[in-house]
C-alpha positions as CSV (number, residue, x, y, z in Angstrom):
1,X,-32.2,-10.8,-10.9
2,X,-29.4,-11.2,-13.5
3,X,-29.4,-14.2,-15.1
4,X,-26.8,-16.7,-14.1
5,X,-26.1,-18.2,-17.2
6,X,-24.5,-14.9,-18.2
7,X,-22.1,-15.2,-15.4
8,X,-19.1,-18.1,-15.1
9,X,-17.2,-18.6,-12.5
10,X,-13.5,-18.2,-13.1
11,X,-12.6,-19.0,-9.8
12,X,-13.7,-20.2,-6.5
13,X,-12.2,-18.8,-3.0
14,X,-12.7,-17.5,0.3
15,X,-14.8,-14.0,0.2
16,X,-13.2,-11.1,2.2
17,X,-15.0,-9.0,4.9
18,X,-14.8,-5.7,2.5
19,X,-16.6,-4.6,-0.7
20,X,-17.4,-6.2,-3.9
21,X,-15.6,-5.1,-6.6
22,X,-16.4,-4.7,-10.3
23,X,-13.0,-4.7,-12.4
24,X,-14.7,-2.9,-15.5
25,X,-13.3,-3.0,-18.5
26,X,-14.8,-3.9,-21.8
27,X,-18.3,-2.2,-21.0
28,X,-17.8,1.1,-19.6
29,X,-21.2,2.7,-18.8
30,X,-23.0,2.4,-15.6
31,X,-26.5,1.6,-17.1
32,X,-27.1,-1.5,-19.2
33,X,-24.6,-2.9,-17.5
34,X,-25.4,-6.3,-16.9
35,X,-21.9,-7.0,-15.3
36,X,-22.6,-4.3,-12.8
37,X,-25.9,-5.2,-11.7
38,X,-24.3,-8.6,-11.5
39,X,-22.1,-6.7,-8.9
40,X,-24.4,-5.0,-7.0
41,X,-26.6,-8.1,-6.5
42,X,-24.1,-9.6,-4.9
43,X,-23.0,-6.2,-2.7
44,X,-26.5,-6.0,-1.7
45,X,-26.8,-10.0,-0.3
46,X,-23.7,-9.0,1.4
47,X,-24.8,-5.5,3.0
48,X,-21.4,-4.3,1.8
49,X,-20.0,-1.5,-0.9
50,X,-19.6,-1.9,-4.5
51,X,-16.6,-0.2,-5.6
52,X,-16.3,-0.2,-9.5
53,X,-12.7,0.2,-10.6
54,X,-10.6,0.8,-14.1
55,X,-7.5,-0.3,-14.8
56,X,-5.8,2.5,-17.4
57,X,-3.1,0.4,-19.3
58,X,-1.1,3.0,-20.4
59,X,-0.6,1.2,-23.9
60,X,-2.7,-1.3,-25.1
61,X,-2.4,-3.2,-29.0
62,X,-1.1,0.2,-30.8
63,X,-3.7,2.2,-29.5
64,X,-3.3,6.0,-30.2
65,X,-4.5,9.0,-28.3
66,X,-7.7,9.1,-30.5
67,X,-8.9,6.2,-28.9
68,X,-7.5,6.5,-25.5
69,X,-9.7,10.0,-25.6
70,X,-12.9,9.0,-26.6
71,X,-12.2,6.1,-23.4
72,X,-11.5,8.7,-21.5
73,X,-14.0,11.5,-21.7
74,X,-16.6,8.7,-22.0
75,X,-15.0,7.3,-18.3
76,X,-15.6,10.7,-16.6
77,X,-19.2,10.3,-17.5
78,X,-19.2,6.7,-15.5
79,X,-17.5,8.8,-12.7
80,X,-20.8,10.8,-12.9
81,X,-23.5,8.9,-13.0
82,X,-22.1,6.1,-10.5
83,X,-21.5,9.1,-7.9
84,X,-24.9,9.2,-8.2
85,X,-25.9,6.0,-7.0
86,X,-23.1,6.3,-4.4
87,X,-21.1,3.9,-5.8
88,X,-17.2,4.3,-6.0
89,X,-15.4,4.2,-9.0
90,X,-11.6,4.0,-9.1
91,X,-8.8,3.9,-11.9
92,X,-5.6,3.4,-11.5
93,X,-2.9,3.8,-13.8
94,X,-0.9,0.3,-14.8
95,X,-1.8,-3.0,-16.2
96,X,-4.9,-4.8,-14.7
97,X,-2.3,-8.0,-14.0
98,X,-1.0,-5.8,-11.0
99,X,-3.4,-3.1,-10.2
100,X,-6.2,-5.8,-9.7
101,X,-4.8,-8.3,-7.2
102,X,-3.4,-5.2,-5.1
103,X,-6.7,-3.5,-4.7
104,X,-8.4,-6.8,-3.7
105,X,-5.5,-7.1,-1.2
106,X,-6.2,-3.2,0.0
107,X,-9.7,-3.6,0.5
108,X,-10.3,-7.0,1.8
109,X,-12.6,-6.9,-1.6
110,X,-15.3,-9.9,-0.8
111,X,-15.3,-10.4,-4.5
112,X,-14.1,-10.1,-8.0
113,X,-16.3,-9.2,-10.9
114,X,-15.6,-8.5,-14.4
115,X,-16.7,-8.0,-18.2
116,X,-16.8,-10.9,-20.9
117,X,-14.1,-10.6,-23.4
118,X,-12.9,-12.7,-26.0
119,X,-9.2,-11.4,-26.7
120,X,-6.4,-12.8,-25.7
121,X,-4.7,-10.2,-24.1
122,X,-8.0,-9.9,-21.3
123,X,-8.1,-13.4,-21.3
124,X,-4.0,-13.2,-20.1
125,X,-4.9,-10.3,-17.9
126,X,-7.8,-12.6,-16.4
127,X,-5.9,-15.5,-16.0
128,X,-2.8,-13.5,-13.9
129,X,-5.6,-11.4,-12.0
130,X,-7.3,-15.1,-10.9
131,X,-3.7,-16.8,-10.0
132,X,-2.9,-14.0,-7.8
133,X,-6.2,-13.3,-6.3
134,X,-7.9,-15.8,-3.0
135,X,-11.2,-14.3,-3.8
136,X,-14.5,-15.8,-5.9
137,X,-14.1,-14.2,-9.4
138,X,-17.0,-14.1,-11.7
139,X,-17.2,-13.0,-15.5
140,X,-20.4,-11.6,-16.5
141,X,-20.9,-11.8,-20.4
142,X,-22.7,-7.6,-20.5
143,X,-21.8,-7.3,-24.4
144,X,-23.5,-10.0,-26.2
145,X,-27.6,-10.2,-26.1
146,X,-27.0,-14.1,-25.6
147,X,-23.9,-14.8,-23.9
148,X,-21.2,-16.3,-26.0
149,X,-21.1,-19.6,-24.1
150,X,-24.4,-19.6,-23.8
151,X,-24.8,-19.3,-27.5
152,X,-22.6,-22.1,-29.1
153,X,-20.6,-24.4,-27.4
154,X,-17.9,-24.6,-30.3
155,X,-16.6,-22.1,-33.5
156,X,-19.1,-21.5,-35.9
157,X,-18.9,-22.4,-39.4
158,X,-20.8,-19.8,-40.9
159,X,-24.2,-17.0,-39.7
160,X,-26.2,-19.8,-41.5
161,X,-25.2,-22.3,-38.5
162,X,-24.9,-19.8,-35.7
163,X,-28.3,-17.7,-36.7
164,X,-30.6,-20.9,-35.6
165,X,-28.6,-20.6,-32.0
166,X,-29.5,-17.6,-31.3
167,X,-32.9,-17.1,-32.8
168,X,-33.8,-19.7,-30.5
169,X,-32.0,-18.4,-27.2
170,X,-33.1,-14.7,-28.2
171,X,-36.7,-14.7,-26.4
172,X,-34.9,-15.6,-23.4
173,X,-32.2,-13.1,-22.6
174,X,-33.5,-10.2,-24.8
175,X,-35.3,-8.9,-21.6
176,X,-35.7,-5.5,-20.2
177,X,-32.7,-4.1,-17.9
178,X,-33.2,-3.5,-13.7
179,X,-32.8,-0.3,-12.5
180,X,-29.4,0.3,-11.1
181,X,-30.2,1.1,-7.7
182,X,-28.9,3.7,-5.4
183,X,-26.4,2.0,-3.4
184,X,-27.0,1.7,0.3
185,X,-24.2,0.9,1.7
186,X,-21.2,3.7,1.4
187,X,-17.4,3.5,0.6
188,X,-14.6,5.7,1.8
189,X,-14.8,8.9,-0.2
190,X,-11.7,9.5,-2.4
191,X,-10.3,12.4,-4.0
192,X,-11.8,13.4,-7.6
193,X,-10.1,11.0,-10.0
194,X,-7.1,12.6,-11.5
195,X,-7.7,12.8,-15.0
196,X,-4.9,14.8,-16.2
197,X,-1.9,13.1,-14.9
198,X,-3.6,9.9,-16.2
199,X,-3.5,11.0,-19.3
200,X,-0.1,12.4,-18.8
201,X,1.3,8.0,-17.6
202,X,0.2,6.9,-21.5
203,X,2.6,6.2,-23.7
204,X,0.8,6.3,-26.8
205,X,1.0,7.9,-30.2
206,X,-0.4,11.1,-30.1
207,X,0.0,11.9,-33.9
208,X,-3.3,10.2,-35.0
209,X,-5.5,13.1,-34.1
210,X,-8.9,12.8,-31.8
211,X,-11.8,13.6,-33.9
212,X,-14.3,15.7,-33.4
213,X,-17.4,14.9,-35.5
214,X,-18.6,12.1,-32.9
215,X,-18.9,13.3,-29.1
216,X,-18.3,10.0,-26.2
217,X,-20.4,8.8,-23.4
218,X,-22.7,7.2,-22.6
219,X,-25.0,10.6,-23.0
220,X,-24.2,10.7,-26.9
221,X,-24.8,7.5,-27.8
222,X,-27.9,8.0,-26.4
223,X,-28.5,10.7,-28.5
224,X,-26.5,9.4,-31.7
225,X,-29.2,5.8,-30.9
226,X,-32.4,8.4,-30.8
227,X,-31.2,9.8,-33.9
228,X,-30.7,6.7,-36.1
229,X,-34.0,5.5,-35.1
230,X,-36.0,8.4,-36.3
231,X,-33.6,9.3,-39.0
232,X,-32.2,6.2,-40.7
233,X,-33.8,2.6,-39.9
234,X,-36.8,3.3,-42.1
235,X,-34.7,3.1,-45.2
236,X,-31.6,1.0,-43.8
237,X,-31.8,-2.3,-45.9
238,X,-31.8,0.3,-48.9
239,X,-28.8,2.7,-48.0
240,X,-26.5,0.8,-45.7
241,X,-24.1,-0.1,-48.7
242,X,-24.4,3.0,-50.4
243,X,-21.0,4.4,-49.3
244,X,-21.7,7.7,-51.1
245,X,-24.8,7.8,-47.9
246,X,-25.1,9.2,-44.7
247,X,-27.2,5.9,-43.8
248,X,-25.2,4.4,-41.5
249,X,-26.0,4.2,-37.7
250,X,-22.5,5.0,-36.1
251,X,-23.1,3.4,-33.2
252,X,-19.8,1.2,-33.6
253,X,-17.2,3.2,-31.5
254,X,-19.9,3.1,-28.3
255,X,-20.2,-0.2,-28.4
256,X,-17.0,-0.9,-29.0
257,X,-16.1,1.0,-25.5
258,X,-19.1,-0.2,-23.9
259,X,-20.6,3.1,-23.8
260,X,-23.7,2.0,-24.9
261,X,-25.7,-1.9,-24.4
262,X,-26.2,-3.6,-27.5
263,X,-28.9,-5.2,-25.7
264,X,-30.5,-1.7,-25.2
265,X,-30.1,-0.6,-29.1
266,X,-32.6,-4.4,-29.7
267,X,-34.9,-3.2,-27.2
268,X,-35.1,0.4,-28.9
269,X,-35.1,-0.8,-32.2
270,X,-38.0,-3.0,-32.1
271,X,-40.3,-0.4,-30.9
272,X,-39.4,1.9,-33.5
273,X,-42.1,2.4,-36.2
274,X,-40.4,0.9,-39.1
275,X,-40.9,-1.7,-41.9
276,X,-39.9,-4.8,-41.0
277,X,-37.3,-5.7,-43.5
278,X,-35.0,-2.4,-42.2
279,X,-35.5,-3.6,-38.5
280,X,-34.4,-7.2,-40.4
281,X,-31.8,-6.2,-41.6
282,X,-30.0,-4.0,-38.6
283,X,-30.5,-7.1,-36.3
284,X,-28.7,-9.0,-38.2
285,X,-25.9,-7.2,-38.5
286,X,-26.3,-5.8,-34.3
287,X,-26.8,-9.4,-33.2
288,X,-26.2,-12.4,-35.7
289,X,-23.0,-10.9,-37.0
290,X,-21.6,-9.2,-34.0
291,X,-21.8,-12.0,-31.6
292,X,-20.8,-14.3,-34.1
293,X,-17.6,-12.2,-34.3
294,X,-17.6,-13.0,-30.5
295,X,-17.8,-16.8,-31.1
296,X,-14.7,-16.7,-33.6
297,X,-12.6,-14.7,-31.4
298,X,-13.6,-16.6,-28.0
299,X,-13.2,-20.4,-29.9
300,X,-10.2,-19.3,-32.1
301,X,-6.6,-18.4,-30.2
302,X,-5.4,-17.7,-33.8
303,X,-8.4,-15.2,-34.6
304,X,-5.5,-12.6,-36.2
305,X,-3.1,-15.3,-37.9
306,X,-3.3,-17.1,-40.6
307,X,-3.3,-20.5,-38.5
308,X,-6.8,-19.4,-37.6
309,X,-8.2,-19.4,-41.4
310,X,-10.4,-22.6,-42.8
311,X,-9.1,-25.2,-43.5
312,X,-10.1,-24.5,-47.5
313,X,-9.2,-21.2,-47.4
314,X,-5.0,-21.7,-46.3
315,X,-5.1,-24.5,-48.5
316,X,-6.1,-22.3,-51.7
317,X,-4.0,-19.4,-50.0
318,X,-1.1,-21.6,-50.0
319,X,-1.2,-22.3,-53.6
320,X,-1.3,-19.1,-54.7
321,X,1.2,-17.9,-53.0
322,X,3.5,-17.1,-55.8
323,X,0.7,-15.6,-58.2
324,X,2.6,-12.5,-59.8
325,X,0.5,-9.5,-58.1
326,X,0.5,-6.7,-60.9
327,X,1.1,-4.1,-58.1
328,X,3.3,-4.1,-54.6
329,X,2.6,-0.9,-51.7
330,X,4.6,-0.5,-48.9
331,X,2.6,-0.5,-45.7
332,X,3.6,3.7,-45.7
333,X,1.9,4.1,-49.3
334,X,-1.1,1.8,-48.1
335,X,-1.4,4.2,-44.7
336,X,-1.1,7.5,-46.6
337,X,-3.8,6.3,-49.3
338,X,-1.2,6.3,-52.3
339,X,-2.1,3.8,-54.7
340,X,-3.1,3.5,-58.0
341,X,-7.3,2.9,-56.9
342,X,-8.6,6.2,-55.9
343,X,-11.9,4.5,-54.5
344,X,-9.5,2.2,-51.9
345,X,-7.8,5.4,-51.2
346,X,-10.6,7.3,-50.6
347,X,-11.7,4.6,-47.9
348,X,-8.4,4.8,-46.1
349,X,-8.4,8.9,-46.0
350,X,-11.9,8.2,-44.5
351,X,-10.9,6.1,-41.8
352,X,-7.5,8.1,-41.0
353,X,-9.3,11.2,-40.7
354,X,-12.7,10.0,-39.3
355,X,-11.7,7.0,-37.4
356,X,-14.7,5.3,-39.0
357,X,-14.1,3.8,-42.8
358,X,-18.2,2.8,-44.1
359,X,-18.9,-0.7,-43.6
360,X,-19.4,-1.8,-47.1
361,X,-15.8,-0.2,-47.1
362,X,-14.1,-2.3,-45.5
363,X,-14.6,-5.7,-47.1
364,X,-13.2,-4.4,-50.2
365,X,-10.6,-2.3,-48.5
366,X,-9.0,-5.5,-47.1
367,X,-9.3,-7.8,-49.9
368,X,-7.3,-5.0,-51.8
369,X,-4.6,-4.7,-49.4
370,X,-4.4,-8.8,-50.0
371,X,-4.5,-8.4,-53.8
372,X,-1.0,-5.6,-53.1
373,X,1.6,-7.2,-50.5
374,X,3.0,-9.9,-51.2
375,X,1.3,-12.4,-48.9
376,X,-1.7,-13.4,-46.6
377,X,0.3,-12.9,-43.7
378,X,1.6,-9.8,-44.9
379,X,-2.0,-8.5,-45.6
380,X,-3.2,-9.9,-42.5
381,X,-0.5,-7.7,-40.4
382,X,-1.0,-4.5,-42.7
383,X,-5.1,-4.3,-42.5
384,X,-5.0,-4.8,-38.5
385,X,-2.5,-2.5,-38.6
386,X,-4.3,0.1,-39.9
387,X,-7.6,-0.2,-38.3
388,X,-6.5,-0.5,-35.1
389,X,-4.3,2.5,-35.7
390,X,-7.3,4.4,-37.1
391,X,-10.3,3.3,-36.6
392,X,-12.9,4.3,-32.9
393,X,-13.4,1.1,-32.9
394,X,-10.5,-1.1,-33.6
395,X,-8.9,-4.0,-31.8
396,X,-12.4,-5.7,-31.3
397,X,-13.7,-9.0,-32.3
398,X,-16.0,-7.3,-35.6
399,X,-12.5,-6.1,-37.0
400,X,-10.5,-9.2,-36.7
401,X,-13.3,-11.2,-37.7
402,X,-14.3,-8.9,-40.7
403,X,-10.5,-9.1,-41.8
404,X,-10.6,-12.7,-41.3
405,X,-13.7,-12.6,-43.0
406,X,-11.9,-10.6,-46.2
407,X,-8.3,-12.1,-46.6
408,X,-9.0,-15.6,-45.2
409,X,-12.4,-17.0,-45.8
410,X,-13.9,-17.2,-42.3
411,X,-17.5,-17.4,-42.2
412,X,-17.8,-17.6,-46.2
413,X,-17.3,-20.3,-48.8
414,X,-15.0,-21.3,-51.8
415,X,-15.5,-19.1,-54.9
416,X,-14.4,-20.0,-58.2
417,X,-10.5,-19.5,-58.5
418,X,-8.3,-16.5,-59.8
419,X,-5.0,-15.5,-59.0
420,X,-3.8,-14.3,-55.5
421,X,-7.4,-14.8,-54.2
422,X,-7.3,-18.6,-55.1
423,X,-11.1,-18.9,-54.1
424,X,-11.4,-16.4,-51.4
425,X,-14.3,-13.9,-52.4
426,X,-13.0,-11.4,-54.5
427,X,-14.4,-7.6,-55.1
428,X,-13.6,-5.5,-57.7
429,X,-14.1,-1.8,-58.6
430,X,-16.8,-2.4,-60.8
431,X,-18.7,-4.3,-58.4
432,X,-18.6,-1.5,-56.1
433,X,-19.5,0.9,-58.7
434,X,-22.7,-1.7,-59.1
435,X,-23.8,-1.1,-55.6
436,X,-23.2,2.6,-55.2
437,X,-22.6,5.8,-57.1
438,X,-18.0,5.8,-56.7
439,X,-17.6,8.9,-57.6
440,X,-19.5,10.6,-55.3
441,X,-17.7,8.7,-52.5
442,X,-14.4,10.0,-53.3
443,X,-15.7,13.3,-54.0
444,X,-17.0,13.1,-50.4
445,X,-14.0,12.1,-48.4
446,X,-11.9,14.3,-50.9
447,X,-14.4,17.5,-48.9
448,X,-12.7,16.2,-45.4
449,X,-9.5,16.9,-46.8
């Protein structure tokens, strides 16, 4: 049974006679998916078919074919997995505020289930869907180990305040997943999903190329997880911030698109025969830091604006607005990695080429944008634009929160005052050189050009 604390009733209503519909959005997988399991439980109780629907928006927050291509290939695998479970999967072109209510009406659906996402655009979609349907509408947090609204009822100040709440609740929610059953109630067969036609319906930038070094989908995600646990986790604490080394898990694209469950990663990491210090370092990032990002975006609707920064950070940044900048760069110069700083250029080019910048470098990268643009607002806009355009895991609470930490002191504390930054934490080339081999990192990126 799915823990009912994972679910919220967004709208009560009168159930229709038709199938239960799961509107899949953030969590794009057939396995280890609490929202899908919740929907199947309701369908089995009602003795009706289960239909999974995905609404393919023609554009989404600046995403390019790089992100759409990764997502679509993963959805093709979802289609296969669900077919094996006798569950209908339907993909519709268009924005969900229109396509989902139309489907609910056409199918005379019993009820609607969807997965949790704290981003504003997803919440706006859900509100419009809620207004246009009359059946019960449930939201299930299938993304976090501890459901966001259970972990905390407010925006947390820092990891220090959030961690005890997660630690207290984790044993209750860190459970093994039930197996998705072969559904006994069939829905009418449809022709195969017209993936090629759906792809042509997209109105996205195709100049940012898809990447080849990482494969999409649940199967590839499982292989990547196993490889990380076997080869890298045992040295994670030592090498995670060494940007010149390949010590990271590379799981963030899979987690972002929901092709891999974070809870599954936790369960498997806890079985691994590795030093406890390495396991704890990894799980701190995977659970506490990652779920803190959802907390920030859920309880702060200005997560991508200057207004969302803490008061102390806004005050100190305002006090230093007129400070002279030694360097000022246009967006095009930054996008092409044409600054005086070869380390920064390498980080930007890593993202442009591979669709994934090393995690430690993301902090340095964003802080330098604050230093090289006219205002904190400009820095925030540029950082979000570049991140969401090139990163496979762009448009994600982790990305918005990481940028807000770097530029606006979110989840951080005040440091010693300095020009431009005020009391925002500063990062330097020299500081990076103490952490890792900078020339080696630069050379690694150059080899990809």
